[in-house]
C-alpha positions as CSV (number, residue, x, y, z in Angstrom):
1,X,-13.9,-1.1,0.4
2,X,-10.9,1.5,0.0
3,X,-10.8,3.0,-3.8
4,X,-8.0,4.5,-5.4
5,X,-8.6,6.0,-8.7
6,X,-5.3,7.4,-10.9
7,X,-3.4,8.5,-8.1
8,X,-0.6,10.6,-8.9
9,X,2.2,12.4,-6.6
10,X,5.3,14.4,-6.8
11,X,7.4,15.8,-4.5
12,X,9.6,18.7,-6.5
13,X,10.8,16.8,-9.6
14,X,10.7,13.7,-7.9
15,X,7.6,12.1,-9.6
16,X,6.8,9.3,-7.4
17,X,3.2,8.2,-7.9
18,X,2.0,8.1,-12.0
19,X,-1.7,7.0,-11.9
20,X,-2.4,4.0,-9.6
21,X,-5.7,2.4,-9.3
22,X,-6.6,-0.5,-7.1
23,X,-9.5,-1.5,-5.2
24,X,-8.9,-3.1,-1.7
25,X,-12.1,-5.4,-0.8
26,X,-13.0,-5.8,2.7
27,X,-11.9,-8.5,4.4
28,X,-8.9,-9.6,2.1
29,X,-5.4,-9.1,2.6
30,X,-3.7,-7.0,0.0
31,X,0.0,-7.1,-0.7
32,X,1.8,-4.1,-2.3
33,X,5.4,-5.3,-3.4
34,X,7.9,-3.1,-5.1
35,X,11.5,-1.7,-4.7
36,X,12.5,0.9,-2.1
37,X,11.4,4.2,-3.3
38,X,8.5,3.2,-5.9
39,X,6.3,4.9,-3.9
40,X,4.4,2.3,-1.7
41,X,4.8,4.1,1.9
42,X,3.4,7.1,-0.1
43,X,0.7,5.2,-1.3
44,X,-0.1,4.2,2.7
45,X,-0.1,7.9,3.6
46,X,-2.7,8.9,1.0
47,X,-5.2,6.3,2.3
48,X,-5.0,8.0,5.8
49,X,-4.6,11.5,4.4
50,X,-1.2,12.3,5.5
51,X,-0.9,13.2,2.1
52,X,-2.9,14.9,-0.8
53,X,-3.0,13.7,-4.1
54,X,-1.8,16.2,-6.8
55,X,-3.9,14.2,-9.3
56,X,-6.4,11.5,-8.7
57,X,-8.4,10.6,-5.8
58,X,-8.7,7.8,-2.5
59,X,-12.2,6.9,-1.4
60,X,-12.6,4.8,2.0
61,X,-16.1,3.2,1.8
62,X,-17.3,5.8,-1.0
63,X,-16.0,9.1,1.0
64,X,-13.1,10.8,-1.0
65,X,-10.1,11.2,2.1
66,X,-8.9,14.4,0.2
67,X,-12.6,16.3,0.4
68,X,-13.1,15.2,4.1
69,X,-13.0,17.6,7.1
70,X,-10.5,17.5,9.9
71,X,-13.0,15.9,11.9
72,X,-14.6,13.3,9.6
73,X,-10.8,12.6,8.8
74,X,-10.2,11.8,12.4
75,X,-13.1,10.0,12.6
76,X,-12.2,7.8,9.8
77,X,-8.3,7.2,11.1
78,X,-9.8,5.7,13.7
79,X,-10.9,3.0,11.9
80,X,-7.3,2.2,10.8
81,X,-4.7,0.5,12.6
82,X,-1.1,0.6,11.7
83,X,2.3,-1.7,12.1
84,X,5.2,0.5,11.8
85,X,8.6,-1.4,9.9
86,X,10.4,-0.9,13.7
87,X,6.9,-1.4,15.8
88,X,7.5,2.3,16.9
89,X,6.8,1.7,20.6
90,X,7.8,4.7,23.4
91,X,10.9,3.5,24.9
92,X,9.7,5.9,28.1
93,X,6.2,3.4,28.5
94,X,5.9,-0.3,29.2
95,X,4.4,-2.6,27.3
96,X,1.0,-2.3,28.6
97,X,0.9,1.8,28.4
98,X,2.3,1.5,24.5
99,X,-0.6,-0.7,23.6
100,X,-3.3,1.1,25.6
101,X,-2.1,4.6,24.6
102,X,-5.1,4.7,21.9
103,X,-7.5,3.7,24.4
104,X,-6.5,6.6,26.7
105,X,-6.2,9.0,24.0
106,X,-9.5,8.4,22.3
107,X,-12.0,6.8,24.7
108,X,-13.4,7.2,28.0
109,X,-12.8,3.6,29.3
110,X,-11.5,3.3,32.8
111,X,-8.1,2.3,33.8
112,X,-9.1,-1.2,34.3
113,X,-11.2,-1.6,31.4
114,X,-8.5,-0.8,29.3
115,X,-6.4,-3.1,31.3
116,X,-8.4,-5.7,30.5
117,X,-8.5,-5.1,26.5
118,X,-4.5,-4.7,26.9
119,X,-4.4,-8.1,28.1
120,X,-7.1,-9.6,25.5
121,X,-5.1,-7.9,22.3
122,X,-1.5,-9.2,23.7
123,X,-2.7,-12.9,24.2
124,X,-3.9,-12.9,20.3
125,X,-0.7,-11.8,19.6
126,X,0.6,-14.6,21.6
127,X,2.3,-12.4,24.5
128,X,1.5,-13.3,27.9
129,X,2.3,-11.7,31.4
130,X,4.9,-9.0,29.8
131,X,2.7,-5.9,30.1
132,X,5.1,-4.7,33.0
133,X,8.0,-4.8,30.8
134,X,9.9,-2.1,29.0
135,X,10.5,-2.3,24.9
136,X,14.1,-2.5,25.6
137,X,13.8,-5.8,27.4
138,X,12.0,-7.2,24.4
139,X,13.5,-9.1,21.6
140,X,12.5,-7.6,18.0
141,X,9.5,-10.5,17.2
142,X,8.0,-9.1,20.3
143,X,8.2,-5.7,19.7
144,X,6.9,-6.1,16.2
145,X,4.0,-8.1,18.2
146,X,3.5,-5.5,21.1
147,X,3.1,-2.9,18.0
148,X,0.6,-5.6,16.3
149,X,-1.7,-5.4,19.6
150,X,-1.2,-1.9,19.8
151,X,-2.6,-1.6,16.1
152,X,-5.5,-3.6,16.6
153,X,-6.7,-2.1,20.1
154,X,-9.1,0.0,18.8
155,X,-11.0,-2.9,17.1
156,X,-9.8,-1.6,13.4
157,X,-11.7,-2.1,10.1
158,X,-8.5,-1.9,8.3
159,X,-4.4,-2.6,9.4
160,X,-1.5,-1.5,7.3
161,X,1.5,-2.9,7.6
162,X,4.7,-1.3,6.8
163,X,7.4,-4.1,6.1
164,X,6.0,-6.7,9.0
165,X,9.0,-9.2,8.8
166,X,12.0,-7.0,8.1
167,X,14.7,-7.6,10.8
168,X,13.3,-10.9,12.2
169,X,14.5,-14.3,11.5
170,X,12.7,-16.8,9.3
171,X,10.8,-18.6,12.0
172,X,9.6,-15.1,13.6
173,X,8.8,-13.8,10.5
174,X,6.1,-16.8,9.8
175,X,4.9,-16.2,13.3
176,X,4.0,-12.7,12.3
177,X,2.6,-14.2,8.8
178,X,0.0,-16.4,11.2
179,X,-0.9,-13.8,12.9
180,X,-2.1,-11.6,10.0
181,X,-3.8,-14.6,8.8
182,X,-5.4,-14.8,12.2
183,X,-6.2,-11.4,12.7
184,X,-8.3,-11.4,8.9
185,X,-9.8,-14.9,9.9
186,X,-11.1,-14.0,13.1
187,X,-11.8,-10.5,13.2
188,X,-12.4,-9.7,9.3
189,X,-9.8,-7.2,9.4
190,X,-8.8,-5.6,5.7
191,X,-5.1,-5.6,5.6
192,X,-2.6,-4.1,3.3
193,X,1.0,-5.2,3.7
194,X,4.1,-3.4,2.4
195,X,6.6,-6.1,2.0
196,X,9.7,-6.9,0.3
197,X,9.7,-10.4,1.8
198,X,8.4,-13.2,-1.0
199,X,7.6,-16.2,1.4
200,X,5.6,-13.8,3.5
201,X,3.7,-12.4,0.3
202,X,3.1,-15.8,-1.0
203,X,1.3,-16.8,2.6
204,X,-0.7,-14.0,3.4
205,X,-2.1,-12.3,0.5
206,X,-5.6,-13.2,-1.2
207,X,-4.2,-10.6,-4.1
208,X,-1.2,-8.4,-4.9
209,X,0.2,-5.9,-6.7
210,X,3.7,-4.7,-7.4
211,X,4.9,-0.9,-8.2
212,X,7.4,-0.3,-10.6
213,X,8.8,3.7,-11.1
214,X,5.2,4.7,-10.0
215,X,2.7,2.6,-11.6
216,X,1.3,-1.1,-11.3
217,X,3.4,-3.4,-13.0
218,X,1.7,-6.6,-12.3
219,X,-1.8,-7.6,-10.3
220,X,-2.8,-11.1,-9.8
221,X,-3.3,-13.9,-6.9
222,X,-0.2,-15.6,-5.7
223,X,-1.2,-18.3,-7.4
224,X,-0.8,-16.1,-10.7
225,X,2.4,-14.8,-9.4
226,X,3.9,-18.2,-9.0
227,X,3.5,-19.0,-13.1
228,X,3.3,-15.3,-14.7
229,X,5.7,-14.3,-17.4
230,X,6.0,-11.0,-16.4
231,X,9.4,-9.9,-16.5
232,X,9.6,-7.4,-13.6
233,X,7.7,-9.6,-11.1
234,X,10.1,-12.5,-12.4
235,X,12.8,-10.6,-11.4
236,X,11.8,-9.1,-8.1
237,X,10.7,-12.8,-6.7
238,X,14.2,-14.0,-7.7
239,X,16.0,-11.0,-6.3
240,X,17.9,-10.8,-9.4
241,X,19.4,-7.9,-10.8
242,X,20.4,-7.3,-14.6
243,X,22.7,-4.5,-16.5
244,X,19.6,-1.9,-16.7
245,X,19.8,-1.7,-12.8
246,X,23.4,-0.4,-12.6
247,X,22.5,2.3,-14.9
248,X,21.3,5.9,-13.6
249,X,17.9,6.6,-14.7
250,X,16.9,9.8,-16.5
251,X,15.6,11.3,-13.5
252,X,18.6,10.4,-11.8
253,X,21.2,11.8,-14.1
254,X,18.9,15.0,-14.3
255,X,19.1,15.2,-10.7
256,X,23.0,15.2,-11.1
257,X,23.4,17.2,-13.6
258,X,21.2,19.9,-11.5
259,X,23.2,19.4,-8.5
260,X,26.7,19.6,-10.3
261,X,25.4,22.9,-12.1
262,X,24.1,24.6,-8.6
263,X,27.9,23.5,-7.3
264,X,30.1,24.0,-10.2
265,X,30.7,27.2,-12.8
266,X,29.4,26.5,-16.1
267,X,32.4,26.3,-17.4
268,X,32.5,22.7,-16.8
269,X,30.3,22.2,-19.4
270,X,31.5,23.7,-22.2
């Protein structure tokens, strides 16, 4: 289980996370919703130890990430797969070389064993006989699926998905959704999915939360989310802006004034 307790994180004067707490259970697909800049990706980076909390803690199976030695953190990170928003494939490597890269870096498997595992993982995501192709020869949906094959090549306990359907047409988006569901069912993978795609969220989620201004504004099941009277979630689901969204926040006003004071003479504020 992944447990996040009162997580706070700031970058300079920008307070991104303001006390996030949640549990993610083994074998479930946990969806995180929220507008751009609300701290979703920052939260993911804390889970794998790329960032250290200002306050609070992240635990993976009872161990606090921030207190691990480098050696132990390395061991824990191997248990995670990560599907990046763009696929993040290396253009200089073939599909087979991209997918097999973690095995070459972290195991003593022979080239023949790696080739067999690569083919198996590509089969799991519905891709066959493309090992020799370069990323530039693939469609956007194929690149995402190759990225997913690489994410599961180390048989991870957890897979983190950062906007898995962004930039895809509705049919290919549903293919990715089906793959997320299939991996959970067949491999018992625990998934954390960051998405703006509500159709995807409702299809794959066992539970979901919504971030708003660094806090959790909603948590519940997809069924609850369809009938909730939570204004923020309703607005997000409907893709609807209100007059408040057109106004700068206090934090944005402060940043603007600080920038003006640095560049312009003080007399302008007299």
